[in-house]
VEXSEVEX-15079 format. One line per 2 residues: their letters; for each residue x, y, z of C-alpha. Coordinates in steps of 0.02 Angstrom, whole numbers, plus 32768, in hexadecimal, padded with zeros to 4 digits. Layout:
N
a> X Y Z; ...;
This chain:
302
mn> 55F4 18D3 CDC2; 5658 194C CE28;
lr> 56FC 191B CDC7; 56AA 1954 CD1C;
ap> 566A 19F5 CD61; 56AD 1A8A CD06;
aq> 574B 1AE8 CD51; 56DB 1B83 CD7B;
hr> 565A 1B17 CDCE; 56CF 1AC2 CE3D;
fd> 572E 1B64 CE62; 5689 1BB3 CE9C;
gl> 5660 1B1D CEFE; 5703 1B19 CF58;
ll> 56F7 1BDA CF6E; 5648 1BC2 CFC6;
as> 5688 1B34 D033; 5720 1B9B D06B;
ag> 56AF 1C36 D095; 5643 1BC9 D0FB;
ai> 56C4 1B75 D156; 5714 1C28 D17D;
af> 566B 1C6D D1B8; 564D 1BD8 D228;
sg> 56F5 1BE8 D272; 56C7 1C91 D2AA;
ka> 5644 1C54 D32C; 56C8 1C31 D39E;
ii> 5715 1CE6 D392; 5665 1D36 D3A9;
vk> 5644 1CC6 D43F; 56E4 1CF1 D495;
la> 56C8 1DAB D477; 561E 1D9B D4BC;
yr> 5659 1D50 D563; 56C2 1DED D583;
yg> 560F 1E47 D5A7; 55EC 1DCD D634;
vd> 5565 1D6B D5E1; 554E 1CAB D5FC;
av> 5544 1C1C D586; 5490 1C00 D5A4;
tl> 5464 1CBB D57D; 54DB 1CBA D4E3;
im> 54A1 1C24 D494; 53E4 1C5E D4AC;
yr> 540C 1CFB D44D; 5466 1CA8 D3C5;
ml> 53DD 1C27 D3AB; 5355 1CB3 D3B7;
fa> 5398 1D12 D32E; 53BC 1C77 D2C5;
lp> 530D 1C2A D2DE; 52B4 1C8D D253;
ff> 5337 1C62 D1CE; 5328 1BAE D1FA;
la> 526B 1BAE D1FB; 5273 1BF6 D14E;
ma> 52EB 1B77 D113; 5274 1AEB D158;
ww> 51D7 1B3A D102; 523B 1B55 D058;
ag> 527C 1AA4 D056; 51D1 1A55 D087;
rg> 5172 1AAC CFF7; 5104 1A39 CF8B;
rp> 5153 1998 CFF0; 50F0 1929 D063;
sl> 50D6 1960 D110; 5153 191D D19A;
tg> 5114 187C D1EF; 5111 1864 D2B1;
ad> 51AB 17ED D292; 5207 187F D231;
lr> 51DF 18FF D2B7; 5226 1889 D342;
ll> 52C4 1870 D2D5; 52D7 1925 D2B5;
tg> 52BA 1954 D367; 534A 18D5 D39C;
lg> 53B9 1917 D31B; 539C 19CB D34A;
fs> 53BB 19A8 D400; 5462 1951 D3D9;
gy> 54A3 19AC D346; 546F 1A66 D364;
yl> 5436 1A7A D41E; 54AA 1A0B D481;
as> 553C 1A15 D414; 552E 1ADC D40E;
fl> 5511 1AEA D4C9; 55A1 1A7C D4FB;
df> 5613 1ADF D47F; 55DE 1B83 D4CD;
lg> 55FD 1B41 D57A; 56B3 1B0A D547;
lq> 56D8 1BAA D4FE; 56DB 1BF3 D5A7;
yv> 5772 1B8C D5D7; 57DA 1B6C D530;
sa> 5826 1BDF D4A9; 57CA 1BEF D403;
nl> 585E 1B93 D3B0; 584E 1AFB D41E;
er> 5793 1AF7 D404; 5798 1AF8 D34B;
li> 581E 1A6D D347; 57B2 1A00 D3B6;
ly> 5714 1A1D D34A; 577C 19F9 D2B8;
ln> 5789 1944 D2F1; 56D8 192A D2C2;
pt> 56FB 18B5 D226; 5760 1848 D294;
iv> 56DD 183D D315; 565C 1814 D28E;
la> 56D1 1787 D253; 56DC 1744 D309;
ig> 5620 1745 D323; 560E 16EA D27C;
al> 5690 1663 D2B4; 563D 164D D35C;
rf> 5589 1658 D337; 557A 1612 D286;
ht> 561B 15AA D283; 565B 1611 D1EA;
pv> 570E 15D7 D1CA; 579B 164F D1E9;
tr> 5832 1645 D177; 58F3 165B D1B2;
gq> 58FA 16F8 D150; 585D 173E D1AE;
cv> 58B0 1711 D251; 594D 1768 D225;
al> 58E3 1807 D1FC; 5890 17F6 D29B;
av> 5931 17EB D2F9; 597D 187B D2B0;
sy> 58E3 18EF D2CB; 58D1 18C1 D384;
lg> 598C 18DA D396; 5978 198F D355;
vc> 58F4 19B5 D3DF; 595D 195A D464;
vv> 59EA 19D8 D43E; 5978 1A71 D448;
fg> 5920 1A2D D4DF; 59B9 1A04 D53D;
hd> 5A01 1AB3 D51E; 5960 1B09 D557;
vt> 595A 1A9E D5F7; 59FF 1ACD D62A;
vv> 59EF 1B8B D608; 5933 1BB5 D62A;
gq> 5905 1B34 D6B4; 589A 1A91 D6D8;
hv> 57F8 1AE1 D69B; 5837 1ABD D5F8;
vl> 580A 1A08 D619; 5758 1A2E D642;
gs> 5747 1AA5 D5AA; 579E 1A23 D527;
al> 5724 19A3 D577; 568C 1A0E D54F;
il> 56C2 1A2B D4A1; 56EB 197A D480;
as> 5639 1949 D4BC; 55F6 19D1 D448;
ai> 5653 1982 D3B3; 5615 18D4 D3EA;
sy> 555C 1913 D3F0; 5570 1964 D342;
al> 55C4 18C5 D2FE; 551D 1865 D339;
yl> 54B7 18D7 D2DE; 5519 18BE D244;
vy> 5519 1800 D247; 545B 17ED D271;
sg> 5420 1879 D1F7; 545B 1809 D169;
qa> 53C0 179B D170; 534B 1836 D14C;
lk> 53C6 1896 D0E0; 5388 184F D03A;
rl> 52CB 1848 D05D; 52C1 18F7 D0B0;
ga> 5351 195C D06A; 53E4 19B7 D0BC;
ir> 538E 1A60 D0C4; 52F1 1A24 D110;
it> 5354 19B9 D18F; 53B6 1A4C D1C2;
gv> 5329 1AC8 D1C1; 52B1 1A60 D232;
as> 533B 1A16 D2A2; 5395 1AC4 D2C2;
si> 52E0 1B15 D2E2; 52BE 1A90 D365;
ac> 536C 1AB1 D3B1; 5347 1B6C D3AF;
vl> 52AA 1B55 D412; 5301 1ADF D48C;
ci> 5387 1B64 D4A7; 530E 1BEB D4C9;
lq> 52AA 1B7F D538; 533A 1B52 D59C;
ff> 5361 1C08 D5B5; 52B6 1C26 D600;
il> 52C3 1B8B D673; 5376 1BAF D6B8;
rp> 5373 1C6A D6B8; 52F9 1CFA D6E9;
pa> 52B5 1D69 D663; 5320 1DF3 D6A2;
am> 53BA 1D95 D66A; 538E 1DC2 D5C0;
lv> 53D0 1E7C D5DF; 5481 1E6A D59E;
ap> 54FB 1EED D556; 54CA 1F30 D4AA;
ev> 5573 1EE8 D465; 5533 1E35 D494;
ig> 5497 1E4A D42C; 54FC 1E85 D39A;
ls> 5573 1DF8 D3A3; 54E6 1D76 D3B9;
vl> 5494 1DBE D315; 553A 1DAF D2BB;
na> 554E 1D01 D30A; 54A0 1CC7 D2D2;
tv> 54AB 1D02 D224; 5562 1D0D D1E3;
ct> 55A1 1C76 D24C; 5504 1C03 D25D;
vm> 5494 1C0B D1CD; 5501 1C49 D145;
pv> 5585 1BC6 D14C; 54F6 1B44 D148;
ll> 54B5 1B89 D0A8; 5568 1BA9 D05D;
mm> 5596 1AF4 D083; 54FE 1AAC D03A;
va> 550C 1B05 CF97; 55C9 1AD3 CF96;
iq> 5598 1A1B CFB2; 5522 1A20 CF16;
rv> 55A3 1A66 CEB0; 563E 1A01 CEDC;
ga> 560A 1975 CF4A; 561E 1958 D00C;
sv> 56D0 191C D004; 5716 19B0 CFA7;
aa> 56B0 1A25 D00C; 56F0 19D4 D0AA;
qa> 57A9 19E6 D075; 5784 1AA5 D057;
gi> 5755 1AAA D10C; 580B 1A95 D13C;
ig> 5810 1B4D D134; 57A8 1B56 D1D5;
pl> 5829 1B43 D252; 58A7 1BB9 D201;
st> 5821 1C39 D1F3; 57FB 1C22 D2A9;
if> 58BB 1C40 D2D3; 58C3 1CDB D26E;
ls> 5820 1D23 D2BF; 584E 1CF0 D36D;
vl> 58FA 1D45 D35D; 58B5 1DE5 D309;
il> 5818 1DFA D36E; 5824 1DA1 D411;
ge> 58DE 1DC0 D429; 58FE 1D01 D44C;
pf> 59B9 1CD3 D438; 59F1 1C6F D39F;
tv> 5A72 1BF6 D3DA; 5AD6 1B6F D38E;
wi> 5A6F 1AEB D3EA; 59D1 1B2D D390;
av> 5A22 1B31 D2EF; 5A63 1A7A D304;
gt> 59B9 1A42 D348; 5954 1A96 D2B8;
vl> 59BF 1A4C D22F; 59B6 199D D275;
vi> 58F2 19A9 D290; 58DE 19EB D1DA;
fg> 594C 1973 D191; 58F7 18DB D1E9;
iw> 584B 1912 D1B5; 5894 1936 D10B;
ll> 58C3 187E D0FC; 5823 1842 D134;
vr> 57B5 18AA D0C3; 582E 1890 D02C;
rk> 5827 17D4 D04D; 575D 17DD D053;
sq> 5763 1840 CFB2; 57CA 17BD CF57;
ig> 575F 1737 CF8F; 56C2 178D CF61;
């Protein structure tokens, strides 16, 4: 069906997927900017989710119109998905960004398809081909290049930050793996809306458990950056990617996502003043090439 889509239809879908990838990649830039105002991860993610919550609630309501109510089993599943895919993954990511560059963070998170593949092989005994192993090796080699450079230049805390980001990627990969069973029955928009709303509530509750109410008093710049993060870098990419997948399919949309790490490099150099070195260039090329091989092979099989 995707191959028969009109050229303009495919172009629009690729454009939407690319815009979504660029918008999502801006999250790391905004978080790094907010940390300059002395805010911590618990407070920052609370504000991000607080401003995103109304949009996700509206998404869940819209997708659930005229459809059967969620059962207790559905709510338990969606709670688990929200915890893993949006609460824990986001919180670990925000923590990790305190210690690593935006470029390294984006490259580690971009390994997500390879982690999904590994979970499928370990949990469901999904066969892994030689070509997929090559794609995985190339991708992880690229991350190792950037990681090794950052450790020697920035220091050992890069190890902690990278471990947190990798744990974030694993947590989100678990969400992707286990959301498949409910995807056809509930729909992507409803799952995203409900699971994300649950995650928002968890992040807000976490703040009031770990911090006094006075900690909500932050610099006005943090509020502005959080609104931008919640709308442009959280809600909008989800909607753009969903529309893109409907038009061109998941595999093609995923290939368009390759632009994500490239846009992060550009934004980190332009806005954050992070250095652009040959190690970052080599690592990025390897990661993108490895993921392209993996996605391309899935597209050919599907």
